[in-house]
C-alpha positions as CSV (number, residue, x, y, z in Angstrom):
1,M,-0.1,-0.2,-0.3
2,S,1.3,3.4,-1.0
3,I,2.2,5.5,1.7
4,L,0.0,8.3,0.1
5,V,-2.9,6.1,0.1
6,A,-2.4,5.2,3.6
7,D,-2.1,8.4,4.5
8,R,-5.3,9.2,3.1
9,I,-7.1,6.3,5.0
10,K,-5.9,7.3,8.2
11,D,-6.7,11.0,7.7
12,L,-10.2,10.2,6.8
13,A,-10.4,7.3,9.9
14,V,-9.5,10.4,12.5
15,E,-11.8,12.9,10.8
16,L,-14.6,10.1,11.0
17,T,-14.0,9.3,14.8
18,K,-14.6,13.1,15.2
19,V,-18.2,12.8,14.6
20,R,-20.0,11.4,17.7
21,S,-22.1,9.2,15.9
22,I,-23.6,7.6,19.0
23,V,-25.6,4.5,18.2
24,G,-29.6,6.0,18.6
25,T,-28.9,9.6,18.5
26,S,-28.5,12.4,15.7
27,G,-25.2,11.9,15.4
28,E,-25.8,8.7,13.1
29,V,-27.4,11.4,10.9
30,E,-24.4,13.7,10.9
31,V,-21.8,11.2,10.2
32,S,-23.8,9.7,7.5
33,E,-23.8,13.4,5.6
34,K,-20.2,13.6,6.2
35,I,-19.5,10.4,4.3
36,H,-22.1,11.3,1.6
37,K,-20.5,14.6,1.1
38,H,-16.8,13.2,0.7
39,L,-18.2,10.7,-1.5
40,K,-20.2,13.3,-3.6
41,Q,-16.9,15.2,-4.4
42,L,-14.9,12.4,-6.4
43,D,-14.9,12.8,-10.0
44,Y,-16.6,9.7,-10.6
45,F,-20.1,10.8,-8.7
46,Q,-20.0,13.9,-10.2
47,Q,-20.3,12.2,-13.8
48,H,-23.2,10.0,-12.2
49,P,-24.3,11.4,-9.3
50,Q,-27.3,8.8,-9.6
51,Y,-24.8,6.1,-8.4
52,L,-24.7,8.0,-4.7
53,F,-27.8,8.1,-2.8
54,Y,-29.2,7.2,0.9
55,H,-31.7,4.9,2.2
56,E,-34.1,5.8,4.9
57,T,-34.1,3.9,7.8
58,G,-37.5,5.1,8.5
59,D,-37.2,5.8,12.1
60,S,-37.8,9.0,14.3
61,L,-34.2,10.0,14.0
62,G,-34.3,10.0,10.2
63,R,-31.3,7.8,10.1
64,K,-29.9,6.7,6.8
65,S,-27.4,4.1,5.1
66,V,-25.2,6.0,2.5
67,I,-25.1,3.6,-0.9
68,A,-22.8,4.0,-3.6
69,V,-22.2,2.3,-6.9
70,V,-19.2,2.2,-8.7
71,K,-19.2,0.2,-12.5
72,G,-16.4,-1.0,-14.0
73,Q,-16.1,-0.2,-18.0
74,K,-13.9,-2.9,-18.8
75,G,-16.6,-5.3,-20.0
76,S,-20.1,-6.1,-19.3
77,S,-19.8,-8.6,-16.2
78,R,-22.6,-8.1,-13.9
79,D,-20.6,-9.8,-11.0
80,T,-21.0,-7.3,-7.9
81,V,-19.0,-7.2,-4.4
82,V,-21.0,-5.6,-2.0
83,L,-18.8,-3.5,0.6
84,I,-20.8,-3.4,4.2
85,S,-19.8,-1.1,6.9
86,H,-21.4,0.8,9.7
87,M,-21.5,4.4,11.0
88,D,-22.5,4.0,14.8
89,T,-20.3,3.7,17.8
90,V,-21.1,2.8,21.3
91,G,-21.4,5.7,23.8
92,I,-18.6,7.6,25.6
93,E,-19.9,7.9,29.4
94,D,-17.0,5.4,30.2
95,Y,-14.4,8.2,29.2
96,G,-15.2,10.1,32.8
97,D,-13.3,13.4,32.4
98,L,-12.0,12.7,29.1
99,K,-15.2,12.4,27.3
100,E,-14.4,15.3,25.9
101,F,-11.3,13.9,23.7
102,A,-13.0,10.7,23.6
103,V,-13.4,11.3,19.6
104,D,-10.7,13.3,19.2
105,P,-7.5,10.4,18.4
106,D,-4.8,13.0,18.5
107,K,-5.6,14.5,21.8
108,L,-7.0,11.8,23.5
109,T,-3.8,9.6,22.7
110,Q,-2.2,12.7,24.6
111,E,-4.2,13.3,27.3
112,I,-4.9,9.1,28.4
113,K,-1.3,9.1,29.2
114,N,-2.3,11.2,32.5
115,K,-4.4,8.1,33.6
116,K,-3.3,5.0,35.5
117,L,-3.2,2.3,32.7
118,D,-1.9,-1.5,32.7
119,E,1.3,-1.9,31.3
120,E,0.2,-3.5,27.7
121,V,-1.5,-0.2,27.5
122,I,1.4,2.0,28.3
123,Q,3.7,-0.1,26.3
124,D,1.2,0.4,23.0
125,L,1.3,4.1,24.1
126,E,5.2,4.3,24.2
127,S,5.4,2.4,20.8
128,G,3.7,5.1,19.2
129,E,2.2,3.0,16.8
130,W,-1.3,3.5,17.9
131,L,-4.5,5.9,17.9
132,F,-6.8,5.9,20.8
133,G,-10.5,6.8,20.6
134,R,-14.4,5.5,20.7
135,G,-14.7,4.2,17.1
136,I,-11.5,4.7,15.5
137,F,-11.2,0.9,16.0
138,D,-15.0,-0.3,15.6
139,M,-15.1,0.8,12.8
140,K,-14.1,4.6,11.5
141,T,-11.2,2.8,10.2
142,G,-12.9,0.3,8.0
143,V,-15.1,2.6,6.7
144,A,-12.5,4.9,5.3
145,A,-10.5,2.0,4.0
146,Q,-13.8,1.7,2.2
147,M,-14.4,5.0,0.8
148,V,-10.7,5.2,-0.1
149,L,-10.9,2.0,-2.3
150,L,-14.0,3.5,-3.8
151,E,-12.2,6.4,-4.4
152,E,-9.1,4.4,-6.1
153,M,-11.0,1.9,-8.2
154,S,-13.5,5.0,-9.3
155,K,-10.2,6.4,-10.8
156,K,-9.6,3.4,-13.3
157,V,-12.8,2.2,-14.1
158,H,-11.2,1.5,-17.8
159,Q,-9.0,-1.2,-16.2
160,W,-11.5,-3.7,-14.4
161,E,-15.3,-4.7,-14.9
162,G,-17.9,-5.8,-12.8
163,N,-19.3,-3.7,-9.8
164,I,-18.7,-2.4,-6.4
165,V,-21.7,-1.5,-4.3
166,F,-20.9,0.6,-0.8
167,V,-23.1,0.6,2.0
168,A,-22.6,2.0,4.9
169,V,-25.2,1.9,7.8
170,P,-26.5,3.0,11.2
171,D,-27.8,1.2,14.3
172,E,-24.9,-1.9,13.9
173,E,-24.5,-1.6,17.9
174,G,-28.2,-1.5,18.0
175,N,-30.7,-3.7,16.5
176,S,-29.3,-3.6,13.2
177,A,-32.2,-1.3,11.8
178,G,-29.5,0.3,9.1
179,M,-28.8,-3.3,7.4
180,L,-31.6,-5.1,7.8
181,T,-33.6,-2.0,5.9
182,A,-30.6,-1.7,3.3
183,V,-30.9,-5.2,2.4
184,D,-34.0,-4.2,0.7
185,A,-32.2,-1.4,-1.5
186,L,-29.4,-4.2,-2.8
187,K,-32.2,-6.2,-3.9
188,E,-33.7,-3.7,-5.9
189,L,-30.3,-2.7,-7.4
190,K,-30.2,-6.1,-8.1
191,R,-33.3,-6.4,-9.8
192,K,-32.6,-2.8,-11.3
193,E,-29.3,-2.9,-12.8
194,G,-29.3,-7.1,-13.1
195,F,-26.2,-7.1,-10.6
196,S,-24.9,-10.7,-9.7
197,Y,-24.0,-10.6,-5.9
198,I,-20.7,-12.8,-5.5
199,A,-19.4,-11.3,-2.1
200,A,-20.0,-9.3,0.7
201,I,-16.8,-7.6,2.4
202,D,-17.2,-6.1,5.9
203,T,-14.3,-4.4,7.4
204,D,-15.1,-4.3,11.2
205,Y,-12.4,-4.8,14.0
206,M,-10.0,-7.8,14.3
207,A,-8.6,-8.3,17.5
208,P,-6.3,-10.7,19.2
209,R,-7.9,-14.1,20.3
210,Y,-6.1,-14.6,24.0
211,P,-3.7,-12.7,25.8
212,G,-0.2,-12.1,24.0
213,D,-2.1,-13.3,20.5
214,E,-0.2,-11.2,17.7
215,N,-1.5,-13.0,14.3
216,R,-4.0,-11.1,12.4
217,Y,-7.0,-12.6,11.1
218,I,-9.1,-12.6,7.9
219,Y,-12.4,-14.5,9.1
220,I,-14.8,-16.1,5.6
221,G,-17.9,-16.5,7.1
222,T,-19.5,-15.4,10.3
223,V,-21.2,-16.3,13.8
224,G,-24.9,-16.5,14.3
225,K,-26.7,-15.7,17.4
226,L,-29.7,-17.0,19.0
227,L,-31.5,-15.5,22.1
228,P,-33.1,-18.5,24.0
229,C,-35.6,-18.1,26.3
230,F,-36.9,-19.8,29.7
231,F,-40.6,-19.0,31.1
232,V,-40.4,-21.0,34.5
233,V,-43.5,-21.6,36.4
234,G,-43.0,-23.3,39.8
235,K,-45.9,-23.2,42.7
236,E,-46.2,-20.9,45.0
237,T,-46.3,-21.8,48.7
238,H,-46.0,-19.9,52.2
239,V,-42.7,-19.5,53.7
240,G,-44.0,-21.5,56.4
241,E,-44.9,-24.5,54.0
242,A,-41.6,-24.2,52.0
243,F,-41.8,-27.7,50.6
244,G,-45.2,-27.0,49.6
245,G,-44.2,-25.3,46.6
246,L,-41.9,-25.3,43.8
247,D,-39.6,-22.4,43.3
248,P,-39.3,-21.3,39.7
249,N,-35.7,-19.6,41.0
250,L,-34.7,-23.0,41.8
251,L,-35.6,-24.1,38.3
252,S,-33.8,-21.2,37.0
253,S,-30.6,-21.4,38.6
254,E,-30.6,-25.3,37.8
255,L,-31.2,-24.0,34.3
256,M,-28.0,-21.7,34.5
257,N,-26.2,-24.6,35.7
258,Q,-26.9,-26.6,32.5
259,I,-26.4,-24.2,30.4
260,D,-24.3,-21.3,31.2
261,L,-20.8,-21.5,30.2
262,S,-21.6,-25.3,28.9
263,D,-18.7,-26.0,26.5
264,K,-21.1,-29.1,25.7
265,L,-23.0,-26.5,23.9
266,C,-20.1,-24.9,21.5
267,D,-20.8,-25.3,18.1
268,V,-17.7,-26.6,16.5
269,V,-17.0,-26.7,12.9
270,E,-13.8,-27.3,11.4
271,G,-11.7,-26.8,14.6
272,E,-13.4,-23.8,15.2
273,S,-15.7,-23.3,18.7
274,T,-18.2,-21.0,19.2
275,L,-18.7,-19.3,22.4
276,P,-20.4,-21.2,24.7
277,P,-24.0,-20.0,25.7
278,I,-23.7,-17.2,28.4
279,S,-26.5,-15.9,30.4
280,L,-28.0,-12.5,29.7
281,R,-31.0,-12.3,32.2
282,Q,-32.2,-14.1,35.0
283,Q,-34.9,-13.0,37.2
284,D,-38.3,-14.0,38.8
285,L,-41.0,-12.3,38.1
286,K,-42.6,-11.2,41.8
287,T,-43.3,-7.7,41.8
288,E,-43.6,-7.3,45.5
289,Y,-42.1,-8.5,48.9
290,S,-44.3,-10.9,50.9
291,A,-44.3,-14.5,52.7
292,Q,-45.3,-16.0,49.4
293,T,-42.4,-17.7,47.5
294,A,-42.5,-16.5,43.6
295,H,-44.8,-18.0,41.1
296,T,-42.4,-17.6,37.6
297,A,-39.3,-16.8,36.6
298,N,-37.7,-15.8,33.0
299,V,-34.1,-16.7,32.0
300,Y,-32.3,-15.8,28.9
301,F,-28.7,-16.9,27.1
302,N,-26.6,-15.7,24.1
303,Y,-25.9,-18.6,22.1
304,A,-24.2,-18.5,19.4
305,T,-24.0,-20.8,16.0
306,H,-21.5,-21.9,13.2
307,S,-23.9,-24.5,11.8
308,Q,-26.5,-25.2,14.4
309,T,-29.9,-24.3,12.9
310,P,-33.0,-23.4,15.3
311,D,-34.8,-26.8,15.3
312,V,-31.5,-27.8,16.8
313,V,-30.8,-25.3,19.0
314,V,-34.1,-26.1,20.2
315,E,-33.6,-30.0,21.0
316,K,-30.6,-29.5,22.5
317,L,-32.1,-27.1,24.9
318,K,-35.0,-29.0,25.7
319,E,-32.8,-31.7,26.8
320,R,-30.8,-29.6,28.9
321,A,-34.5,-27.9,30.2
322,R,-35.4,-31.9,31.0
323,T,-32.3,-32.7,32.9
324,A,-32.5,-29.3,35.0
325,F,-36.0,-30.3,35.5
326,E,-35.1,-33.8,37.0
327,N,-32.5,-32.7,38.7
328,V,-34.6,-30.3,41.0
329,I,-37.2,-32.7,41.8
330,E,-34.5,-34.9,42.8
331,R,-33.1,-32.6,44.8
332,L,-36.1,-31.3,46.3
333,N,-36.8,-35.2,47.3
334,K,-33.6,-35.5,49.0
335,R,-33.8,-32.4,51.0
336,Y,-37.6,-32.8,52.1
337,K,-36.8,-36.5,53.2
338,E,-33.7,-35.5,55.3
339,F,-36.2,-32.6,56.6
340,C,-39.0,-35.2,57.3
341,E,-36.3,-37.1,59.7
342,K,-34.8,-34.3,61.5
343,S,-38.7,-33.2,62.4
344,N,-39.8,-36.8,63.1
345,M,-42.5,-36.4,60.4
346,P,-43.5,-39.2,57.9
347,Y,-41.7,-39.0,54.4
348,K,-44.2,-38.8,50.9
349,K,-42.3,-38.2,47.9
350,L,-43.5,-34.4,46.6
351,P,-45.6,-34.7,43.7
352,W,-43.6,-32.6,40.8
353,K,-43.1,-34.1,37.7
354,S,-40.7,-32.7,34.9
355,R,-42.4,-30.9,31.9
356,V,-40.6,-29.0,29.3
357,M,-42.4,-27.6,26.6
358,T,-41.7,-25.1,23.6
359,F,-44.0,-22.0,23.1
360,E,-45.0,-23.2,20.0
361,E,-46.7,-26.7,21.7
362,L,-47.8,-24.2,24.5
363,Y,-49.7,-22.5,21.9
364,T,-51.2,-25.6,20.1
365,E,-52.9,-26.9,23.2
366,V,-54.0,-23.5,23.8
367,K,-55.3,-23.6,20.3
368,N,-56.9,-26.8,21.2
369,E,-58.8,-25.6,24.0
370,M,-59.4,-22.2,23.1
371,G,-60.2,-22.3,19.0
372,D,-59.0,-18.6,17.6
373,E,-60.2,-16.8,20.9
374,I,-56.8,-17.1,22.0
375,D,-55.6,-15.4,18.9
376,E,-57.6,-12.5,19.9
377,K,-56.6,-12.7,23.5
378,I,-53.0,-12.5,22.1
379,R,-53.9,-9.4,19.6
380,R,-55.6,-7.7,22.3
381,A,-52.5,-8.2,24.8
382,A,-50.1,-7.0,22.6
383,E,-52.3,-3.6,21.8
384,E,-52.0,-3.0,25.4
385,I,-48.1,-3.4,25.4
386,N,-46.1,0.3,25.3
387,P,-44.7,0.1,21.6
388,D,-41.6,1.6,22.6
389,V,-41.2,-1.8,24.9
390,D,-38.2,-4.0,25.0
391,D,-38.4,-6.8,22.1
392,R,-37.3,-9.3,25.0
393,D,-40.0,-7.7,27.4
394,Y,-42.6,-7.9,24.8
395,S,-42.1,-11.3,24.1
396,L,-42.0,-12.4,27.6
397,R,-45.5,-10.8,27.8
398,I,-47.0,-12.4,25.1
399,V,-45.9,-16.2,26.5
400,K,-47.4,-15.3,29.8
401,E,-50.5,-14.0,28.2
402,V,-50.9,-17.8,26.2
403,H,-50.0,-19.5,29.2
404,K,-52.4,-17.5,31.3
405,H,-55.3,-19.2,29.1
406,Y,-53.5,-22.9,29.8
407,S,-55.7,-25.5,31.5
408,D,-53.0,-27.1,32.7
409,R,-51.6,-24.9,36.1
410,S,-48.9,-27.7,37.2
411,P,-44.9,-26.2,36.9
412,V,-43.9,-26.1,33.7
413,I,-40.5,-25.1,31.7
414,I,-41.7,-23.1,28.2
415,L,-38.7,-22.9,25.8
416,Y,-38.8,-20.1,23.1
417,F,-36.7,-17.4,21.1
418,A,-36.5,-13.7,21.6
419,P,-35.1,-11.2,19.2
420,P,-32.5,-10.5,17.7
421,Y,-31.6,-13.7,15.4
422,Y,-28.3,-13.4,13.8
423,P,-28.0,-15.7,11.2
424,H,-24.5,-17.8,10.7
425,I,-23.0,-17.9,7.4
426,Y,-20.9,-20.9,6.6
427,V,-18.5,-20.7,3.6
428,K,-17.6,-24.3,2.9
429,G,-16.5,-23.8,-0.8
430,E,-19.3,-26.0,-2.1
431,N,-20.3,-23.4,-4.7
432,Q,-18.6,-21.5,-7.2
433,K,-19.2,-17.9,-5.5
434,E,-17.3,-19.6,-2.1
435,K,-14.6,-21.0,-3.6
436,R,-14.0,-17.4,-5.7
437,L,-14.1,-16.0,-2.2
438,L,-11.7,-18.2,-0.6
439,E,-9.5,-17.9,-3.7
440,A,-9.3,-14.3,-3.8
441,V,-8.7,-13.9,-0.2
442,E,-6.3,-16.6,-0.2
443,R,-4.5,-15.2,-3.0
444,A,-4.6,-11.9,-1.6
445,V,-3.0,-12.8,2.1
446,H,-0.2,-14.7,-0.1
447,D,0.6,-11.6,-1.8
448,V,1.0,-9.2,0.8
449,K,2.0,-11.7,3.9
450,S,5.9,-11.1,3.3
451,K,5.2,-7.1,4.2
452,C,3.7,-8.1,7.5
453,E,5.9,-8.5,10.6
454,H,3.1,-10.7,11.9
455,S,1.3,-13.8,10.8
456,I,-2.1,-13.4,8.9
457,V,-4.5,-16.2,9.5
458,I,-7.5,-17.0,7.4
459,R,-10.4,-18.6,9.4
460,K,-13.9,-19.3,9.3
461,F,-16.2,-17.8,11.3
462,Y,-15.8,-13.9,12.2
463,P,-16.5,-14.1,15.8
464,Y,-18.7,-11.1,16.6
465,I,-21.9,-10.2,16.1
466,S,-22.3,-7.8,13.0
467,D,-24.4,-7.0,9.9
468,L,-22.8,-9.9,8.1
469,S,-25.3,-12.1,9.1
470,F,-28.0,-10.5,6.9
471,C,-26.3,-11.2,3.6
472,A,-27.5,-14.6,3.5
473,V,-29.8,-17.0,5.1
474,T,-28.4,-20.6,5.5
475,A,-31.4,-22.2,7.6
476,D,-34.3,-23.9,5.3
477,E,-37.7,-23.4,5.2
478,N,-38.6,-26.0,8.3
479,Q,-35.7,-24.9,10.2
480,L,-36.7,-21.3,9.8
481,K,-40.6,-21.9,11.0
482,T,-39.0,-23.9,14.2
483,L,-37.6,-20.6,14.9
484,I,-40.5,-18.2,13.8
485,N,-43.3,-20.5,15.7
486,N,-41.0,-20.3,19.2
487,M,-40.8,-16.7,19.0
488,P,-44.0,-14.7,20.1
489,A,-42.4,-11.1,18.8
490,W,-42.6,-12.2,15.4
491,P,-44.1,-10.3,13.0
492,E,-46.0,-7.8,15.2
493,K,-42.9,-6.8,17.3
494,Y,-40.0,-8.3,15.3
495,S,-39.5,-9.8,12.0
496,L,-36.2,-10.0,9.3
497,P,-36.5,-9.2,5.6
498,V,-35.8,-13.1,5.0
499,E,-37.0,-12.9,0.9
500,S,-34.7,-9.9,0.5
501,I,-31.9,-11.8,2.5
502,K,-32.6,-14.6,0.1
503,A,-32.4,-12.7,-2.7
504,L,-29.0,-11.5,-1.7
505,S,-27.5,-14.9,-0.9
506,M,-23.4,-14.0,-1.0
507,P,-20.6,-15.5,0.9
508,V,-19.0,-12.9,3.1
509,V,-15.6,-12.1,4.8
510,N,-14.2,-9.7,7.2
511,I,-11.0,-7.9,5.9
512,G,-10.7,-5.7,9.5
513,P,-8.1,-3.4,11.3
514,F,-6.3,-4.8,14.1
515,G,-6.6,-3.4,17.6
516,K,-7.7,-3.7,21.1
517,D,-10.5,-3.0,23.9
518,A,-13.6,-2.3,21.4
519,H,-16.3,-0.7,23.9
520,K,-13.5,0.2,26.5
521,L,-11.6,3.4,27.6
522,T,-8.2,2.0,25.4
523,E,-10.2,1.5,22.3
524,R,-7.1,1.8,20.1
525,V,-6.2,0.8,16.4
526,H,-2.7,-0.4,15.3
527,I,-1.7,2.0,12.7
528,P,1.1,0.1,10.9
529,Y,-1.5,-3.1,10.1
530,S,-4.3,-1.1,10.2
531,F,-3.6,1.4,7.5
532,N,-1.2,-0.5,5.6
533,I,-1.6,-3.8,5.2
534,M,-5.1,-4.4,6.1
535,P,-6.1,-2.1,3.1
536,E,-3.7,-3.8,0.5
537,I,-5.5,-7.4,1.5
538,L,-9.2,-5.7,1.3
539,F,-7.9,-3.7,-2.3
540,K,-6.3,-7.0,-3.7
541,T,-9.4,-9.1,-2.6
542,V,-11.6,-6.8,-4.2
543,E,-9.4,-6.8,-7.7
544,Q,-9.1,-10.8,-7.5
545,L,-12.8,-11.2,-7.2
546,L,-13.8,-9.0,-10.0
547,E,-10.7,-10.3,-12.3
548,K,-11.9,-12.2,-15.3
């Protein structure tokens, strides 16, 4: 990568970072307008203004994606590479009294020296090879690299054929509203221009996988995410009759024991493992203090996937829930027997039976009992929910509403899904598009690796949740049906543009800058790799993909 191009990427990254584009604020609009203004000045878009435009997300903030198209003129190929990136960042409250410098990399890199920092951060500061700042790493550097690539390719359109579509979206750090609306624009571009999408390239951040890891990574494919939830119904009792009920907190705690950080639930593909499920919430649903035990509880988990589809996850988690229930019953009987012996009372086995069902199974049973009346009950309950309520809370309220009308009031664990859902994308090399991307990345890395002082490693799955997930849907209709039928928020509160995503159906790769501590006070990007090596791999990958 020439020094001139590397410097342009660095300067643009710093310029973009200075825009405080915190997710869910007007700063997201400001940064989109800055990107649009920068691209509008390029000669190519002066000559072809119709190829640079906004795509509205339709929210109250007026957020919008920036989409730009550059067409090669060497031939008539319809092959098209899509560049995706996000413009938003997380907040800056963690910077404390450095907040005024949080989005000014040059000043922050100086001011942060006055803070008490760990040894690794101090070493990076003293090296002079790092830039600090909120968003410089996640992911303004990646956006800048794509913009400069677009500029460079637009200068030599007569030397290549095919097309490049640049899409910078808001809200990636939130609910992916930017990408989920942009897929409709990409679908329409495909129809209107006759594009054949061959690959999507993201330039989101890349970090060490473990302490001391100095490798640089390229990820072909991406991890997926499900949010499995459990509505736990126990049996309330007076605390003076402790064994007369079934504590839902005990059941939910055993669910935690069976699922939380269980390596048996990791999704391992080609020697690469997802992180194990981890809990995001555990709570009972009792709203007041009293001498009555809780009746219900709720627990949900972040569940990462490489190849497991929703139907597979449901079966795995139902099995864990059954084990949890059985363990609790066994433990309760053991403790009750010991209590009876201490109290000189006759022991009789407790009446509890293990019972686990999905939301779909619950709904089906209630529907059989009530007919269409349950649908009207659900509709009315949904109308009474504040439209701004959190998607997880909305989902729980619908589950509670259905269960309220169920004739069987015995304890039960009900498994369901809440938003969001991020499909995984596993690039196996089984079709021409996948082979083409794998070969292009391998050649690009081969051509550049001698210039990098660290090893560049190609892996299968980008390990962080990202908008790459919405470039393809790998689950089939039945597998998606399992997800949808067990997601109470679908489609009234949450849905994915499944048909639009299917229309894209392209393999994905993340070629990102190297840095550390994304979303932390010490967020920083490594200058030599991120502004020199990474952009060259990116440029060469695009050129290889469009080479005939």
